[in-house]
C-alpha positions in Angstrom: -75.3 -26.8 55.7 -72.1 -25.5 54.0 -70.0 -27.8 52.0 -66.5 -27.9 53.4 -65.1 -30.6 51.0 -62.0 -29.4 49.1 -62.2 -28.7 45.4 -59.7 -28.8 42.6 -59.7 -25.7 40.4 -57.6 -24.2 37.6 -57.6 -20.7 39.0 -56.5 -17.6 37.2 -53.9 -15.4 38.9 -55.3 -12.0 39.7 -52.2 -10.4 41.2 -48.6 -11.2 42.2 -46.9 -8.8 44.6 -43.9 -8.5 46.9 -44.6 -8.2 50.6 -41.2 -7.3 52.0 -39.2 -10.5 51.8 -42.1 -12.6 50.7 -44.3 -13.1 47.6 -48.1 -13.0 47.7 -50.3 -14.5 45.0 -54.0 -13.8 44.7 -56.1 -16.2 42.6 -59.7 -16.3 41.7 -61.0 -19.5 43.3 -64.6 -19.1 44.4 -65.0 -22.8 45.2 -62.1 -22.5 47.7 -63.2 -19.1 49.1 -66.7 -20.2 49.9 -65.6 -23.3 51.8 -62.6 -21.7 53.6 -62.3 -21.6 57.4 -59.4 -20.0 59.3 -56.3 -22.2 59.5 -56.9 -24.1 56.3 -54.4 -24.2 53.4 -54.2 -24.9 49.6 -52.0 -27.3 47.7 -50.7 -25.8 44.5 -49.2 -27.7 41.5 -45.9 -26.1 40.3 -43.8 -26.2 37.2 -46.5 -26.4 34.6 -48.1 -29.4 32.9 -44.8 -30.8 31.6 -42.9 -30.4 34.8 -41.0 -33.1 36.6 -42.0 -31.5 39.9 -44.9 -33.9 40.7 -45.6 -32.9 44.3 -47.8 -30.0 45.1 -46.7 -27.2 47.4 -48.8 -26.4 50.5 -49.5 -22.8 51.5 -51.5 -21.3 54.3 -54.3 -19.1 53.2 -53.6 -15.5 54.2 -56.7 -13.7 52.9 -60.1 -14.6 51.4 -62.6 -12.3 49.8 -65.7 -14.3 48.9 -67.6 -11.2 47.9 -65.1 -10.1 45.2 -65.5 -13.0 42.8 -64.1 -15.4 45.4 -60.4 -14.6 45.7 -57.8 -16.4 47.8 -54.3 -15.1 48.7 -51.3 -17.0 50.0 -47.8 -16.0 51.0 -44.5 -17.8 50.4 -40.8 -17.3 50.4 -38.6 -18.7 47.5 -36.9 -21.7 48.8 -36.5 -24.0 45.8 -37.4 -24.6 42.2 -41.2 -24.9 42.9 -41.5 -21.6 44.8 -39.2 -19.9 42.3 -41.5 -20.9 39.5 -44.5 -19.6 41.5 -42.7 -16.3 42.0 -42.5 -15.8 38.2 -46.3 -16.2 37.7 -48.1 -13.2 36.3 -51.7 -12.0 36.1 -54.0 -14.3 34.1 -51.7 -17.3 34.4 -53.5 -20.4 35.6 -52.7 -22.3 38.7 -53.9 -25.8 39.6 -55.1 -25.5 43.2 -56.7 -27.9 45.6 -58.4 -26.6 48.7 -59.3 -25.7 51.3 -57.4 -28.5 53.1 -56.9 -29.4 56.7 -58.6 -28.8 60.0 -59.3 -25.2 60.8 -58.8 -23.3 64.1 -61.5 -24.0 66.7 -63.2 -20.8 67.6 -64.4 -20.0 71.1 -68.2 -20.1 71.8 -68.1 -16.9 73.9 -66.1 -13.7 73.6 -62.7 -14.2 75.2 -59.3 -12.5 75.1 -57.1 -14.1 72.3 -53.4 -13.6 71.8 -52.2 -14.6 68.3 -48.5 -15.5 68.0 -46.7 -15.9 64.7 -43.2 -16.3 63.2 -42.2 -15.1 59.7 -44.6 -15.8 56.9 -45.9 -18.7 59.0 -48.0 -16.0 60.6 -50.2 -15.8 57.4 -53.2 -17.9 58.7 -53.5 -15.7 61.8 -54.9 -12.8 59.8 -58.2 -14.4 58.7 -58.4 -16.0 62.2 -58.2 -12.5 63.7 -61.1 -11.3 61.6 -63.1 -14.4 62.6 -62.4 -13.9 66.3 -63.4 -10.2 66.1 -66.7 -11.1 64.5 -67.4 -13.2 67.6 -66.7 -10.3 69.9 -63.3 -11.5 71.0 -60.4 -9.3 71.9 -57.4 -9.9 69.6 -53.8 -9.1 70.4 -50.9 -9.9 68.1 -47.3 -10.9 68.9 -45.3 -11.3 65.6 -41.7 -12.1 65.2 -39.0 -12.8 62.6 -35.3 -12.7 62.0 -35.4 -9.1 60.6 -37.8 -6.3 59.9 -38.5 -7.3 56.3 -39.6 -10.8 57.4 -42.2 -9.7 59.9 -45.5 -10.6 58.3 -47.9 -7.8 57.5 -47.3 -5.5 60.5 -49.7 -2.8 59.1 -52.6 -5.3 59.0 -51.8 -6.6 62.4 -52.1 -3.1 63.9 -55.3 -2.5 62.1 -57.2 -5.6 63.2 -55.9 -6.1 66.7 -56.2 -4.1 70.0 -52.4 -4.2 70.3 -49.6 -5.6 68.1 -46.2 -6.4 69.5 -43.3 -7.1 67.2 -39.9 -8.8 67.8 -36.9 -9.3 65.6 -33.8 -11.2 66.3 -31.5 -8.5 65.0 -33.4 -5.7 66.6 -34.3 -3.9 63.4 -38.0 -3.7 64.2 -39.8 -3.8 67.5 -38.3 -5.5 70.5 -35.0 -7.3 70.0 -35.4 -11.0 70.7 -38.0 -13.7 70.0 -41.8 -13.8 70.4 -41.5 -15.7 73.7 -39.5 -12.8 75.2 -42.5 -10.5 74.7 -45.3 -13.0 75.1 -45.4 -13.2 79.0 -46.0 -9.4 79.3 -48.8 -9.5 76.6 -50.5 -12.5 78.4 -50.4 -10.6 81.7 -51.5 -7.2 80.3 -54.4 -8.6 78.3 -55.6 -11.3 80.6 -55.2 -13.8 77.8 -57.7 -16.7 77.8 -56.4 -18.6 74.7 -53.3 -18.5 72.6 -53.2 -19.3 68.9 -49.8 -19.8 67.2 -48.4 -20.4 63.7 -44.8 -20.5 62.7 -41.6 -22.7 62.8 -41.7 -25.7 65.0 -39.2 -24.5 67.6 -41.3 -21.4 68.1 -44.5 -23.4 68.5 -42.7 -25.6 71.0 -41.6 -22.6 73.1 -45.0 -20.9 72.8 -46.8 -24.1 73.9 -44.5 -24.5 76.9 -45.0 -20.9 77.9 -48.8 -21.1 77.6 -48.9 -24.3 79.7 -46.9 -22.5 82.4 -49.7 -19.9 82.5 -52.3 -22.6 82.3 -53.7 -21.2 79.1 -55.0 -23.4 76.3 -53.0 -23.1 73.1 -53.8 -24.0 69.5 -50.9 -24.4 67.1 -50.9 -24.8 63.3 -47.8 -26.9 62.7 -45.4 -26.4 59.9 -44.5 -29.8 58.4 -43.3 -30.6 54.9 -46.3 -31.9 52.9 -46.0 -33.9 49.7 -49.6 -34.7 48.8 -51.7 -32.5 51.2 -54.4 -35.2 51.2 -53.2 -37.7 53.8 -51.9 -40.4 51.3 -48.1 -40.1 51.4 -47.7 -40.0 55.3 -44.8 -37.6 54.9 -46.1 -35.0 57.4 -46.8 -37.2 60.4 -46.5 -35.7 63.9 -46.6 -37.5 67.3 -49.7 -36.3 69.1 -51.1 -37.4 72.5 -54.8 -38.1 72.4 -57.4 -37.4 75.1 -57.0 -41.1 76.1 -53.3 -40.5 76.8 -52.1 -42.6 73.8 -49.6 -41.1 71.3 -50.6 -41.5 67.7 -48.8 -40.4 64.5 -51.2 -37.8 63.1 -51.0 -36.4 59.6 -50.6 -32.7 59.6 -52.4 -32.3 56.4 -55.7 -34.0 57.3 -55.6 -34.5 61.1 -54.1 -31.0 61.4 -52.5 -28.7 60.7 -54.2 -27.3 63.9 -53.5 -29.3 67.1 -53.7 -28.5 70.8 -50.2 -27.4 71.6 -49.9 -29.3 74.9 -50.6 -32.5 73.0 -47.9 -32.3 70.3 -44.7 -34.1 71.3 -42.3 -31.5 70.0 -39.3 -33.2 71.4 -40.1 -36.3 69.3 -40.7 -34.6 66.0 -39.1 -36.5 63.1 -39.3 -39.8 65.0 -41.8 -42.5 65.8 -41.8 -42.6 69.7 -41.4 -46.1 71.1 -44.6 -45.7 73.0 -46.7 -44.5 70.0 -49.6 -46.6 69.0 -48.4 -48.9 66.2 -44.7 -48.3 66.8 -42.4 -51.3 66.7 -42.6 -53.0 70.0 -45.7 -51.2 71.2 -48.0 -53.5 73.1 -51.7 -53.1 72.7 -53.7 -52.7 75.9 -55.2 -55.9 77.1 -52.8 -58.2 75.3 -49.3 -59.0 74.3 -49.7 -58.5 70.6 -47.5 -55.9 69.0 -48.6 -53.7 66.1 -46.4 -52.7 63.3 -46.7 -49.8 61.0 -44.9 -49.0 57.7 -41.8 -46.8 57.7 -42.5 -43.2 56.9 -40.1 -41.1 54.8 
């Protein structure tokens, strides 16, 4: 049986490149590459050994090549000091990496029609997923969106791996003007979609999940939540999720996710602990009057 436990590695940088508005770093990390499954991510230490930036940065894995020395590529946009430091890395620099982390996308047992929906560089994990689905005989169609043309993730690769690729931009600079949910209904109907997979900003995931539910199509989403540790310790990335038993629990995106069933994520309650969540102040356990308290998260 394959070993899917994460490993920590000091991985040499193989290449750093610009991908339109984003940066892509490829590292040699055979221990991560051989364990990786689509939807998982890596947590990268930033700032160097003397840095005051103690928390790792989490990045979805965009590409893995286990046959070429075990390389792993992740995409990111510069948003702060940590990602600015990463953007300055060069070939042969060493990065402290932990991975692969998180629950991967579930794959269908039989060949089905799959529509993959992504927003910005949050689309990155959809590309290894597309290859995994194609190997199982599934049809793959992409719907990728962003604010502008330079923020659409890897349009060339999307066209290459999928049967069709539809692009949307909010400013109309590439593809259809609008958002992914403007184009998604037509793709669902044209391709007889059986399942939707989505990655990207939370508002997009909320809209895609609602649309999929209207079509009575199962939807798997990889949530974007700020992660401080990536290992489930800090509780900074909790998301309210309804279980199969109907009870809402605060689930950690880093270890219980990042992949969840879209219809089970309570998108309207993100950033809060719903009053009816298991363990929330005032929640009454079934079969008794005892209330269960949990620590504040923040």
